[in-house]
C-alpha positions as CSV (number, residue, x, y, z in Angstrom):
1,M,-12.0,2.7,-15.9
2,M,-15.5,3.9,-15.3
3,E,-15.8,7.6,-14.6
4,R,-18.4,9.1,-12.4
5,S,-19.4,12.7,-11.7
6,I,-18.9,14.4,-8.3
7,V,-22.3,15.2,-6.8
8,G,-21.2,16.3,-3.3
9,F,-18.5,16.4,-0.6
10,H,-18.3,15.5,3.1
11,Q,-15.5,15.2,5.6
12,D,-14.4,11.9,7.1
13,A,-13.6,11.3,10.8
14,E,-10.1,12.6,10.3
15,Q,-11.4,15.8,8.5
16,H,-10.2,14.7,5.1
17,W,-12.5,15.7,2.2
18,V,-14.4,12.9,0.4
19,A,-16.1,13.2,-2.9
20,E,-19.6,11.7,-3.2
21,L,-20.0,10.2,-6.7
22,E,-23.1,9.9,-8.8
23,C,-22.9,6.1,-8.4
24,G,-23.2,6.3,-4.6
25,H,-19.5,5.6,-4.0
26,F,-17.2,7.8,-1.9
27,Q,-13.6,8.7,-2.9
28,H,-11.1,10.7,-0.9
29,T,-9.9,13.9,-2.5
30,R,-7.0,14.8,-0.2
31,H,-4.6,17.7,-0.8
32,D,-1.4,16.2,0.5
33,P,1.6,17.7,-1.3
34,P,3.9,16.6,-2.8
35,W,2.2,13.3,-3.4
36,V,-1.3,14.6,-4.2
37,N,-1.8,18.2,-5.3
38,R,-5.5,19.2,-5.0
39,P,-5.6,22.7,-3.6
40,W,-9.1,23.1,-4.9
41,V,-10.4,20.8,-2.1
42,I,-9.5,23.1,0.8
43,T,-12.0,25.9,-0.1
44,P,-15.8,25.8,-0.5
45,E,-15.3,27.6,-3.8
46,G,-12.8,25.1,-5.0
47,R,-15.0,22.2,-4.2
48,A,-18.0,23.9,-5.8
49,S,-16.0,24.3,-9.0
50,M,-15.5,20.6,-9.2
51,M,-19.1,19.6,-9.0
52,G,-19.8,17.5,-12.0
53,Y,-16.1,16.7,-12.6
54,K,-15.6,13.0,-13.4
55,L,-13.3,10.8,-11.4
56,P,-12.4,7.2,-12.1
57,C,-14.3,4.9,-9.8
58,K,-12.5,1.7,-9.0
59,K,-15.4,0.6,-6.8
60,C,-17.8,0.5,-9.9
61,E,-15.2,-1.5,-11.8
62,A,-15.1,-4.0,-8.9
63,G,-19.0,-4.2,-8.6
64,T,-18.9,-2.8,-5.1
65,P,-22.3,-1.8,-3.6
66,P,-22.8,2.0,-3.0
67,D,-21.3,3.5,0.1
68,H,-24.5,5.1,1.2
C-alpha cells in the first residue's frame, strides 16, 4: 500500500476530521471508539503532532485523481 504524509486537516459537513494527504487525497481520521481509537484527532495539538505522519492511501493505489 502506498503511504502518503499528512499535510493538513479539515472537517467535513458532519464535523468529522479529514486528513489532507500530500498526494491530494483526503482520508477520514475519525475518533469513534471502540472501533477506531484516534484521540489525537480531537485536539489542535494532537492533529499538529501528526503532521507528516504517513497513512496508507487506497486512492493512490486505485489511481484516483486528487480530491482537491
